[in-house]
LONU-39407 format. One record per atom (N, C-alpha, C): x negated, y, z; residue in one letter. Coordinates in steps of 0.2 Angstrom, whole numbers, plus 2048, in hexadecimal, padded with zeros to 3 digits. Layout:
<sites>
XYZA/...
</sites>
This chain:
<sites>
E1BC5F6BCM/E1DC636B6M/E23C676B7M/E24C6C6B4N/E29C716B5N/E2EC706AFN/E35C716B0Y/E3AC706ABY/E3FC766ABY/E40C776A4W/E45C7D6A3W/E4BC7A69FW/E51C7C6A0A/E57C7A69CA/E56C7C695A/E59C79690W/E58C7B689W/E59C82687W/E5EC8568BG/E5FC8C68AG/E5AC9168DG/E55C8E691G/E50C92694G/E50C9369BG/E55C9169FK/E56C926A6K/E51C8E6A9K/E4DC906AEY/E49C8C6B2Y/E4DC876B6Y/E4BC806B6I/E4FC7C6BAI/E4BC7A6C1I/E45C776C0G/E41C756C6G/E3BC716C3G/E38C6D6C8R/E32C696C6R/E33C626C8R/E2FC5E6C5R/E2FC576C6R/E2AC556CBR/E2BC506CFS/E27C4D6D4S/E28C466D4S/E23C426D1G/E25C3B6D0G/E2BC396CBG/E30C366CDD/E35C356C9D/E3BC3A6CAD/E3AC3E6CFY/E40C436D1Y/E3FC4A6CEY/E44C4D6CCL/E45C546CBL/E47C586D0L/E43C5D6D2Y/E45C626D8Y/E47C696D5Y/E4CC6C6D8S/E4EC736D6S/E49C776D8S/E49C7E6D6K/E45C836D8K/E45C846E0K/E4AC836E3T/E4BC836EAT/E48C7D6EET/E46C786EAG/E44C726EDG/E49C6C6EFG/E4FC6D6ECN/E55C686EDN/E54C636E8N/E54C5C6E9P/E54C576E4P/E5AC586DFP/E59C586D9L/E5EC586D4L/E60C516D0L/E5BC4D6CFG/E5CC476CCG/E56C436CCG/E56C3D6C8V/E51C386C8V/E50C376C0V/E49C376BEF/E48C356B7F/E47C2D6B6F/E4AC2B6B1Y/E48C256AEY/E46C266A8Y/E3FC256A7D/E3BC276A0D/E3DC2F69FD/E40C3169AD/E41C37698D/E49C39699D/E4CC3569CE/E53C3669EE/E54C386A5E/E58C3C6A7L/E5AC3F6AEL/E60C3D6B0L/E61C3A6B6Y/E67C376B9Y/E68C3A6C0Y/E6EC3B6C2D/E70C3D6C9D/E6FC386CDD/E70C386D4F/E6EC336D9F/E73C2E6D9F/E79C2F6D6S/E7EC2A6D5S/E7DC256CFS/E78C276CBG/E76C246C5G/E79C266BEG/E7DC2C6BEK/E80C2F6B9K/E7BC336B5K/E7BC326AEY/E77C366A9Y/E78C3D6AAY/E73C426ABI/E74C496ABI/E70C4D6A6I/E6BC4A6A3G/E67C4D69EG/E61C4969CG/E5DC4C697E/E57C49695E/E51C4E693E/E4BC4C693I/E46C50691I/E45C51689I/E44C57687R/E43C58680R/E3DC5E680R/E39C5D67BN/E34C6267AN/E30C63680N/E2EC5D684E/E29C5C689E/E2CC60690E/E2FC6668FN/E31C69696N/E37C6C696N/E3CC6A691R/E43C6C691R/E47C66693R/E4DC68696I/E52C63698I/E58C65694I/E5BC60691I/E61C6168DI/E66C5B68EI/E6CC5C68DV/E71C5768DV/E74C54687V/E73C4D686N/E75C4A67FN/E7DC48681N/E81C4B67EK/E88C4A67FK/E8AC4267EK/E87C3F67AS/E89C38679S/E86C3367ES/E82C36683H/E7FC32688H/E83C3468FH/E87C3868FK/E8BC3A695K/E8EC34699K/E8FC2E696N/E92C2969AN/E8DC2369BN/E86C2569AK/E81C2169CK/E80C206A4K/E7EC1A6A7R/E7EC1A6AER/E77C156AFR/E74C176B4K/E6EC136B7K/E70C116BEK/E6CC0D6C1L/E6DC0C6C8L/E6BC126CCL/E70C136D1G/E6FC1A6D5G/E69C196DAG/E67C1F6DCR/E61C1E6E1R/E63C236E7R/E60C226EDC/E61C266F2C/E5EC2D6F1C/E60C326F3K/E5EC396F2K/E58C3A6F6K/E52C3C6F4P/E4DC3D6F8P/E4DC446FCP/E49C45700C/E49C4B704C/E46C51700C/E48C57701G/E46C5D6FEG/E3FC5E6FEG/E3CC636FAK/E36C656F9K/E35C6C6F9K/E30C6F6FAC/E2EC766FAC/E30C786F2C/E34C7D6F1G/E36C7F6EAG/E31C846E7G/E31C856E1S/E2DC8A6DDS/E31C8C6D8S/E30C926D5S/E34C956D0S/E30C986CBS/E32C986C5Y/E2FC9A6BFY/E34C9E6BBY/E32CA36B7C/E36CA76B3C/E3ACA26AEC/E40CA56ABD/E43CA16A6D/E3FCA269FD/E41C9E69BY/E3EC9E694Y/E43CA068FY/E41CA2689V/E46CA3684V/E49C9C682V/E4FC9C681G/E53C9567FG/E51C94678G/E53C8D677Y/E52C8A670Y/E59C8A66DY/E5AC8A666V/E60C89663V/E63C82665V/E69C82667M/E6CC7C669M/E6CC76664M/E6BC70665L/E6BC6B661L/E72C68660L/E74C6665AC/E7BC63659C/E7BC5C65DC/E80C5C661G/E81C56665G/E7FC5766CG/E7CC5C66EY/E7AC5D674Y/E7DC63677Y/E7BC6467EE/E7EC6A682E/E78C6C687E/E78C72689D/E73C7568DD/E74C71694D/E6EC70698F/E6EC6D69EF/E70C726A4F/E74C716A8N/E77C756ADN/E79C716B3N/E77C726B9L/E7AC6E6BFL/E7EC726C3L/E80C786C1E/E84C7D6C5E/E8BC7C6C4E/
</sites>
């Protein structure tokens, strides 16, 4: 499954429980619909099936950290038109 930020920028694809960037670098791990970095810090969640957005009230959530997996071959898709931002959320951005 491929994912875009709420604002429309292509992020990468999911393989198993991991999200990989368009260059193949591991970005985070999914716990259900929530995304965490490898130290266990919340970094975003899935909305509208293929968009990732950050719930401001979840920024202090933590999960058990995981080891970072090896990279994979990347793939890139064009950006989409963004959605209007939801109240209490901000766009997903790892840069």
